[in-house]
N, C-alpha and C positions, 0 to 999 in steps of 0.2 A: 692217683690213688684208686685202688680197686677193692671190691668186696665180693664174696661169693654170691653168685646168682642162685635162683631157685634149684638149679641142678648142678651146683658146684662150679659153674662157669664164671669167669671174672666179669664183674660189672663195674662200669665206670661211674663213680659217685660224683664226678665233677660236672656232669652234664647240666644240672640246673644252673650252676654258675656260668658255664660256657654259653648256654642258651640266653641267659640274661645279658651277658656281654655282647652277644650278637645282636640282641634286640636293641640295646642301647646304641650300638654302632649303626644299626639301621635307622634309628630315629635321628642320629647325627647326620645321616645322609640326606635328610629332608631339608637341610639348611634351616634348623629350627628357629634361629633368631628372626631372620626375615620372614619366615613362614608365619610365625606367631604375630609379628607386627602387622603384616598384610591382613591377616584374619581379623585382628582388632580393628584395623582401619575399616574393613568391610562392615563389621558389626556397628561401629559408630555411625557410618554412613547410612546403614539401614535404619538405625534408630532415628537419625535425622530425617529420614524419609517417612517416618511414622509407622514402620513395620511392627506388627504385634510380636510377642515373645516367640510364638511357635514358628513364625517365618524368619525371625532373627536366628533361631537355632538352626533352621535349614540353611540359611545363608552362611552362617559360620562353618557348618560342616562341609558345604560345597566348596567354599574358598579354601578351607584347611586341606581338603583332599586334593584340590587343584594345585595349590602351591607345593604340597608334598610331592605330587607327580612331577612337577617341574624340577624340584630339587633332586629327586631320585634320578631323573633323566640326565641332569647335569653331571652327577657323579658317575653314572654309567657311561655316558658318552665321552667323558673326559678322563676316564680311569687311566689310560695309557699315558696321557700327558701329565696327569697329577703324580703318577709314579716316577716319571722321568725327571721331574723337577723337585721331587721329595716333599710334596705337600703334607704337612703334619696335621692339618685341620680337616683332612678328608679320610674317613674311615676306610674307604675302598683302597686308597693309595697306601694305607698302613697295613692292609691285609686283615683288617678286623671284620670285614664282611665281604662277601664275594660279589663280583660283577654281576653274576646271574641273579643274585638275590635283589640287588637294587634295580636291575632291569625289570624283573617280575613285579617288584613293588611299584615302579614307575607306571607300568601298563595297568596294573590292578587299580591304583589310585585314580588314574585317568579315566578308567571305565566306571568305577564306583561313584566318582564325583558327578556323573551325569544324572544319577538318581535324585539327589537333593536339588541339583541345579534346575532340572526340568520340573520338579515338584513345585518350584517357585513360579512356573509358567513358561511358555515357549519363548517369550521375548527375553526374560532374564536368563533362561537356560542357554539360548543361543549366544547371547552377549558373553556369558561366562565361558562357553566353549571356545569362542574366538579369542578371549583373553588367555586361556590356557594354551591354545594352539600357537599363539604368538610367543609365549614363553618357550614352548618346544622348538619353534622355528629358530629362536636364538641359539638354543643348545645344538640343534642339528646343523648349523652352519652360518647363520647370519652374524654370529660373533666374529667371524673371520673377515667381514666386509665393512666398508664405510657406512653401511646401513645398520650397524650393530645397535645403535640407539633406538631404532624404529620399534622393535618389540617392547621395549620399556615404555615408550610413549603410548603405544597402542594399549598395552595391558593396564597401565595405571590410569590412562585416560578412560578406559572402559569400566574401571572399578566402580565409580559413582553410578554408571548406567545400570550395572548389575543390581545395585542396591535399590534404585528407584523403580526399575522395571519389575522388581520382585514384589512391589506393592499390589494391592487388589482394589481397584483396577491399576494396571501398570501405568507409570508416568515417566516421561523423559526427564533426564537430569538437566539442571541449569547449565548453561554454556560455561559459566565461570568455574563450575565444579569439574567439568571435563578438562578445561584448560589447566586447572590446578594439578589434576592427576597427571596429565601429559608432561607438564613442565617438571613436576616432582620426579617422574620417571627418568628424566635426563640426569638429575642430580644423583639418583640412586645408581644408575648405570656407571657414570663416570667415577664415583667414589668407590664403587665395588671393585672395579678392575685396576684402579691406579697402583695399588701395591704389587700387582702381578705383571706389570708391563714387561719387565725383563724376562721373567719366566715364560710369559706368553710368546714373546718374540722368539725364544729358543725353540718353541713347539709350533710355530707357524700360525700364530693368531695375530691378526692385524686389524682390529676394529677401529672405530672412529677415535676413541681416546688414544690408542697407540699411535695413530697418525698425527694427532694434534700435539702429543707430547705431554709430560707430566704437569708442567706448570699451567699451560693453557687449559688442559682438561680439568685440573683442580679448580682453577678460577671459574671455568664455565659451570662446574657443578654447584658451587656456592652462589654464583649469580642466579642460577636456576632456582635455588632454594629461596633466595630473596624475592624473585619474581613470583614464585608460588605463594609465598606469604602475603605479598601485596594483593594478589588476585583473590586469595581466600578472604582477606579483610574487606576488600571492596564488595565481594559477594555478600558477606554478612552485614555490611553497612546498608545494603539495599534489600536485605531479606526480611525486614520487620522484626529483628531481634529486640528484646527488651533492653532498657538502659543498663541494668547490671550485666546483661549478656554482652552488650557492646564494650563495656569496660573490660570484661574478661577477654574479649576478642582483641582489643588494642594491646593489653598487657601481654597476651600470648604472642601477638605479632612482634612486639618489641623484643621479647626474649628470643624468638626464633631468628630475627634479624641479627641479634647479637651472636647467636650460634653461627650464622653465615659469615659474619665478620671474623670470628675466631677461626673458623675453617679456612677462610681465605688467607689469614695470616700464617697459619701452619703450612699452607701450600707454598706461599712465597718464601717462607723460611726453609723450605726443602724437607719438611717433616711429613713425608708421604708414607702413611702406614694405615692400619685398620682403624685407627682413631677417626679418620675422616668419614668412613662408612658409619661408624657408631654415632658420630655427630648427626648424620642425616637420619638415622633411625630414631634418635632422641627427638629430633625436630619433627619427624612424622607423628610421633606420639603426642607431642605438644600441640601440633596443629589439630589433631582429632579431638583432644581434650578441649581445646579452644572452641572447636565447632560444637561440641556437646554442651559446653557451658553457656555458649551464646544463645542457645535455643533457636538457632536459625535452621533453615531447611535447604537442601540441595536440589529439591524438585523444581523444575522449570515453572 
């Protein structure tokens, strides 16, 4: 649809809608679900570390930008593969946003996240930089190797450290909190790639889950979720939480363990799809709510 411009030349009146569509597609390339969940995780961890509201806001912004950068990098670097297998959940593969746009966004978010990260202090900033660099390392090639799980263990293991080191003065995280993050990273990695094993094999990706196979990888993911739940509960039991808080912790742990059992049953039944990853995301939110309600702390 066109209308006359100021000098009688045609003017496209669709551009606001087209621009909005591109903006929505660009947001879709951040992998918004996981990005929001990880940001919420960071904020709850920060609150558990006693961060004031202003530092919580900086932490949220830093983690949001960092996760967006990793998501953009994934869609940029995997554009050719995603098109080859017809991914319908990737805006770049559908041609809704250009490769150059997501590449620019990946770099821009990666640079911008340094500002709020280092505003939280050099220790927190460096820990977050390593966390994001680990995510980029996965996108840049580790996904093709047996070490594909390492970036997830490193990144999620560092997330509690970013929160506690953002305190003033900075404090190290409790060992159990780092362990929970690392083990949880295993569950996230395995359930995230399980539905794509065949497509990945067609395009030359052979990470650890691909080598272990669907069933063993799925069982590993939900066993890891169970281990993370037990580690979190043990940390809370020894962290001086109130009696109501401990009740909330136990109830949350039981619910999360039920999710782990449901996920394992789906795997054994051969129902390998995005539901498994969604179960892990729900479990992540339950775990952080459990941590928040317990009144415990992740500081060593």
